[in-house]
N, C-alpha and C positions, 0 to 999 in steps of 0.2 A: 649083607648087613643091615640093620637098620641103625640111622645115625644116632648118636646120643641127644636125648630130649633137653630142649634149652629150658630152664627154668623161667629165664625172662621172656619166653614166649608163650607160656603157661602152657606147655604141651604134655600131654599125658595120653599116648597112642591107644587107639580102640583097634585092637589088631584080631579080635575073634570074630569070624565071618559068620558065625550062626547070630551072633548079638547083632550084626551090621544086619544082614537081613530079615531080622526080627523088626529091626530101625525102621527101613526101607517100607516094610509091609504096614506099619503103623501110621504110615502118611496115606495110606489109601488108593485111590486108582492117580496113578501117573502118567497116563497113556495121550495125556493133551498137556502133560507139565512140560514146564521148564523149570529144573532144578540147581538152586545154589549151594554149594558146601563151601563153608570156610572152614580150613587148616584142613585140607586133606592128607597133609602127611605123608604117612607109606602109602597110603591108597586103598587100603583094605574096604573102607564105607564107599571109596569110590569106585570100585571094581562091582560091587554090589548094586550101587547106581546105574551104572554101564549096562549092567546083567537085566536089569529093569526095563519096562515099556515105555521110561521118560523119554520125551521128545528130544529134550537136550540138555546138557550138564554144564555148568559153568563152576568150574573148581577155581577156589581164590587161595593162594599160598605164598605168604611172606617168606618164609623160610627157601634160600635158592636151594639148599642141598636136597629138596625134594622135585624139584621142577621137571628135569630129564624124566625121571621115572614117571608121575603121573602122566605127562604127556605122552610116553609110550604105551600107557594103557589102551588107549582107543585114539583113532584119527578121523571117526567120522560125527559123533555127538558129543564130544566131550572137548571145551574151551578151558586151557588153562591160563589165569590171570597170575601174573607175580607180582603182587601188591599187598599191601596191608590192607585185609578186609574191613576194618573200622575204617579207615581212609578212602577206602572205593566206595562203600555203600552210603558213605554221606553224601557222594555227589553222583552216583552213579544214575543216568537217565534211563530208564525202565525200557529196554529194545523189546520186549516179549510180545509177539503178534499173538500170542494165545493164553487162555488160560487155563487152568492155575498156575501162579507162578511160587514155586513152594522153596522153603530153605532146609535143607536136611544136612545137617551138621553134628559132629564133636566139637561144640565150641571152646576156643582156648581159655581157660578159668581166669587169665589176666583180664580178657575182654568182653566178656559173656556180657554183664549188665549192661554197661554203656554201648555195647554192639546190638543188644535186644532194645532197648530203648531208641537207636536210631532206625531200627526197622519198624516199630511200630510207629514212631513219629513220622516218618515218611510214606508209610503206608503200602510200602512196595508190593508185601508178599501176603499171598492169600492164605499161606498155611506155614507153619513153623514146625517141625519136628528136631528138637535139638536136646542135647545133655550138654547138662549144665550141672555142677556142685547142688547136692542135694538143698543145703540150705537156701540157694537161689531157686530151686523148684518149689520148697516149702514158701518161699514169700509169694510165688506167683500163684499159688491157689489158696493161700490162706483166707479164713474166714473172718468177716467183721467182728471185732471186738479182740480177735484171738492174739497172743504174743507175735506173731509173725508178720501179721496184717501191717502192711508198710506203703511208702509212696509205690513202692514197684508194683505190691499187688493192686493198688486202685488203677493205675496206668494200663497194666495189663488186662484186667478183668473189664475195666470200660471198654477197651477196642476188641478184646478177644474172648471167647470160649476156650479156656485153660483146662488140661486134664494132664495129670501126672499117670505115664501106663508102664515105668518101669524103674525100680531103684537098682544101681550099679554096685555092686561092692569094689573096692579098690584093686582086688586084685584080677580084675575084668582087664586094667588098661596097664601098658608098660610105658616108663616106670609107675607102679602103683601110688597113686596121690593119698594124702593123709587123710582125706575124709571121701564119704560115699558121694557117688552121682546118682541122678535121675535123669531118664527121658521125658519129655512133655511136649505135648502137641499142644498147638496155638491155631485155632481156626479165625483168621483177623478178618477185621471191618475194613472197609477202604479207609483214605484218611479222612480227618476232620478239620475243618477251619479253624475250632477252638481250641486245638491241641496245646499251643501255646499258654492260651489263658488257663488252660486245666492244670497243665502244668506246674505253673505258677501259683495257682491257689493250693494245690497239693501238697507242693513243695514249703508254702507257708504254713500248711495246716499241719505237718509233720515236723516242721523245724525243731517244736518245743512239745515234746509226744504226752508230757505230763500236766502241761497247760489245757485249760480250755480253749476253745474256737474263739471267744472273745477275745483271749490274749493272744495265741498265735496268730492269729488275722487282723490285729488292730492296725498296722500299718496300711494294710489294703481297705480295709473296713472298720473306719476311725470311730464311727455311731453304731455300728451293726446294722445297717440299714440292709445290706445285701443278705444278711444272715436272717434277717425279719421277712424280709421281702422273698427269699426260697424256702419259709417256714423250717428252718433249721434252727434249734434250742442250741442258743451261744454257749450254754453251760456244758455241750457236750464236748468230746474231745476227737480229735481226728479217728481214731481209730475205731469210732463209733459211727462213721457214716461209710452210707454204701457210696460205689463209684456214680451210682445214678446220682446221688444227694450232692456228692461234688460235681458232678456235670452240672446240675440244676444252680448250682452255686456259681459256677464258672459262666454260665449264661447271663447271671444277673451281672456279674462283672463284664462281662463282654459289652454289655451296653453302656459300661462307663469307661473314662479314662482311667487307666491305674496309675497309682503313686509311682513317679520315680524312684 
């Protein structure tokens, strides 16, 4: 019997092995990969990963009710870590001697965005195949100027090639969530030293979506010199800038001391 899902953990279990196998297949060649799974729960996706040709699987589970069962699935290539994945990923020192390092996971809804940002910030993973709320997926793939284009869109698309390859209805999960979900694949570039500056500039730009960049960036760029140097029209709004334009702006800011 599967334990009751905890709302506080954002748990919605994906128990359909057919869907889980499709998710694993979407990751491509895993024959040289180490795979990290976040929130394995009852272990349906975990078993599909074990059945794949992945070299090693690291399953991170916060809920102690599932640990014994997950560990019983495999004694060779599966390592189970009983910890909060968000805390673990913020400090984990990548021990993987092989590439690629891949995350394949049905992410708990309550930590999906901060966990994704942590992964991108640290540059640990070469590839992520993650199941998230559809609204999060829509933001990840949003086009410049669209309603869903946001800070998350810019930061994700700057660091990764993002594609959505399946939408899942609530009935695919136990218990069914109130919203649809989507499976997203992200092929990620390695860490960039300008991440912190980029994150600050993008956050400032989107802090007041209805205002122009001249207004939203006034604290960081009082006289508009950086906007001018990056050849960006100060009358535009943040949602009108591509990730590449934000990066050009971040490079200008990186050359000077940012206001405290």
